[in-house]
C-alpha positions in Angstrom: -0.2 0.1 0.0 1.2 3.8 -0.5 0.2 5.5 1.8 2.2 3.7 5.1 1.3 5.6 7.9 -2.6 5.2 7.1 -2.3 1.3 7.2 -0.3 2.2 10.5 -2.3 3.8 12.2 -5.7 2.2 11.0 -6.8 0.6 13.3 -7.0 3.8 15.7 -7.8 6.4 12.9 -11.4 4.2 12.8 -11.9 4.0 15.6 -11.5 7.7 15.9 -14.0 8.2 12.6 -16.3 6.2 14.4 -18.1 8.6 17.0 -17.4 11.2 14.7 -20.4 13.1 13.2 -21.2 14.0 10.3 -18.9 11.4 8.2 -20.2 9.0 5.4 -21.0 5.8 6.0 -18.7 2.8 5.9 -17.0 4.3 8.7 -15.6 0.7 10.3 -14.3 -0.2 6.8 -13.5 3.1 5.0 -11.4 6.0 6.4 -12.5 9.5 5.2 -9.8 11.6 4.3 -11.1 14.4 2.2 -13.2 17.0 2.0 -15.0 19.4 -0.5 -17.3 21.0 1.3 -19.5 24.2 -0.9 -22.9 24.0 1.4 -24.6 27.2 2.0 -27.1 28.0 4.7 -29.4 25.3 5.3 -27.9 23.1 2.7 -25.9 19.9 2.9 -23.3 19.3 -0.6 -20.1 17.0 0.4 -18.3 14.8 -1.1 -15.3 13.0 0.1 -12.2 10.6 -0.8 -11.5 7.6 1.8 -9.5 4.6 1.7 -9.9 0.6 2.8 -7.3 -1.1 4.2 -6.2 -2.8 1.6 -5.1 0.7 -0.7 -9.2 1.2 -3.0 -10.7 4.1 -3.1 -13.7 5.0 -2.4 -15.5 7.8 -2.9 -19.1 9.4 -0.8 -21.8 12.0 -1.6 -23.7 14.3 0.3 -26.9 16.6 -1.4 -29.9 18.4 0.0 -31.5 20.2 3.1 -30.6 21.0 6.0 -33.4 18.5 7.4 -30.7 15.6 5.3 -31.0 12.6 7.2 -27.6 11.7 7.1 -26.8 9.3 3.7 -24.5 9.3 1.4 -24.3 7.5 -2.3 -20.8 5.9 -1.7 -18.8 4.0 -4.3 -15.8 2.4 -4.8 -13.4 4.2 -7.2 -10.7 2.7 -9.9 -9.4 5.2 -11.2 -9.4 8.1 -9.7 -8.0 10.3 -12.3 -11.0 9.9 -14.9 -14.1 9.5 -12.2 -16.5 11.9 -12.8 -16.3 14.0 -9.5 -19.5 16.0 -8.1 -17.5 18.4 -7.3 -16.3 20.1 -10.8 -14.0 22.7 -8.7 -11.2 20.0 -7.5 -9.3 17.8 -9.9 -8.7 14.2 -9.1 -4.6 15.8 -8.6 -6.2 17.7 -5.6 -7.8 14.2 -4.0 -4.5 12.5 -4.8 -2.9 15.3 -2.9 -5.0 15.9 -0.2 -4.2 11.4 -0.2 -0.8 12.4 0.5 -1.6 14.7 3.2 -3.5 13.0 5.0 -0.7 9.9 4.8 1.8 12.9 6.2 -0.6 14.9 9.1 -2.8 11.7 9.3 -5.4 15.1 9.5 -8.5 15.4 8.0 -8.3 17.3 4.4 -10.6 19.9 3.4 -10.7 21.5 0.1 -12.9 23.9 -1.7 
């Protein structure tokens, strides 16, 4: 796996995010590392990238009003460079850099 710091800290990262609020589903299988949040007052518009224990990448998206029930659309990503992200202002290269940044800091990266 390319992201060695994530791998070495896998169990603690999963435990930390299990108690977190506002994270996508699959919190016991995927470490969510980066978020693009373009929400305005009274709405939700978030896009996330995460990584599983084997290095597989995942995408999650939520959009709706502030009464949103917390459900994300979640799916695996085969190739991040060709994946059709909803937030077009964030490039695949931005997401890849966010993965590297998370691997260094182990802190969720906020993208535009």
